[in-house]
One Martini backbone bead per residue (centre of mass of N, CA, C, O) as a GRO file, in nm:
protein
   65
    1MET     BB    1  -2.250  -1.386  -0.511
    2LYS     BB    2  -2.225  -1.210  -0.807
    3LEU     BB    3  -1.971  -1.174  -1.038
    4MET     BB    4  -1.822  -0.964  -1.234
    5LYS     BB    5  -1.635  -0.885  -1.473
    6GLY     BB    6  -1.328  -0.798  -1.299
    7GLU     BB    7  -1.389  -0.897  -1.030
    8ASN     BB    8  -1.319  -0.951  -0.702
    9LYS     BB    9  -1.283  -1.182  -0.467
   10PRO     BB   10  -1.361  -1.213  -0.165
   11THR     BB   11  -1.191  -1.203   0.155
   12THR     BB   12  -1.003  -1.319   0.440
   13LEU     BB   13  -0.852  -1.155   0.716
   14THR     BB   14  -0.606  -1.175   0.969
   15LEU     BB   15  -0.620  -0.962   1.257
   16ASN     BB   16  -0.524  -0.779   1.488
   17GLU     BB   17  -0.666  -0.539   1.676
   18LYS     BB   18  -0.450  -0.319   1.640
   19THR     BB   19  -0.439  -0.326   1.331
   20LYS     BB   20  -0.734  -0.255   1.285
   21GLU     BB   21  -0.725   0.020   1.425
   22GLN     BB   22  -0.501   0.145   1.249
   23LEU     BB   23  -0.651   0.116   0.984
   24ALA     BB   24  -0.901   0.286   1.063
   25GLU     BB   25  -0.734   0.553   1.111
   26LEU     BB   26  -0.662   0.579   0.794
   27GLY     BB   27  -0.948   0.630   0.750
   28LYS     BB   28  -1.257   0.713   0.628
   29LYS     BB   29  -1.565   0.773   0.630
   30GLY     BB   30  -1.693   0.474   0.474
   31GLU     BB   31  -1.451   0.312   0.443
   32THR     BB   32  -1.293   0.047   0.340
   33PHE     BB   33  -1.041  -0.168   0.390
   34ASP     BB   34  -0.975  -0.196   0.093
   35THR     BB   35  -0.934   0.105   0.031
   36ILE     BB   36  -0.713   0.155   0.235
   37LEU     BB   37  -0.512  -0.058   0.130
   38GLN     BB   38  -0.484   0.051  -0.158
   39ARG     BB   39  -0.361   0.321  -0.071
   40VAL     BB   40  -0.118   0.211   0.086
   41ILE     BB   41   0.003   0.051  -0.148
   42GLY     BB   42   0.035   0.287  -0.343
   43ASN     BB   43   0.216   0.462  -0.162
   44SER     BB   44   0.439   0.253  -0.125
   45ALA     BB   45   0.514   0.218  -0.424
   46ARG     BB   46   0.589   0.515  -0.476
   47LEU     BB   47   0.812   0.529  -0.261
   48CYS     BB   48   0.989   0.304  -0.376
   49ASP     BB   49   1.033   0.432  -0.652
   50LYS     BB   50   1.162   0.692  -0.552
   51ASN     BB   51   1.400   0.556  -0.402
   52ASN     BB   52   1.513   0.406  -0.648
   53ASN     BB   53   1.564   0.657  -0.823
   54GLN     BB   54   1.756   0.806  -0.626
   55SER     BB   55   1.976   0.581  -0.604
   56GLN     BB   56   2.046   0.595  -0.915
   57GLU     BB   57   2.132   0.911  -0.912
   58GLU     BB   58   2.338   0.857  -0.707
   59PRO     BB   59   2.654   0.867  -0.650
   60ASN     BB   60   2.918   0.682  -0.610
   61GLU     BB   61   3.178   0.724  -0.401
   62GLU     BB   62   3.391   0.562  -0.564
   63GLU     BB   63   3.334   0.703  -0.846
   64SER     BB   64   3.395   1.015  -0.740
   65ASN     BB   65   3.722   0.959  -0.672
   0.00000   0.00000   0.00000
């Protein structure tokens, strides 16, 4: 397989069967595991950013007393 510039080289991950099934349940028909994982990673990163931003905006209890 010849990769074009900017393409990522495919790799193999080892998952237990239950994890593979759970991952497949998150996907839509025809989606690759890579696409599913990219979406999960993106959602997780946005959630972490949101939580980090909220914790910075909340006043510290000691500071507000």
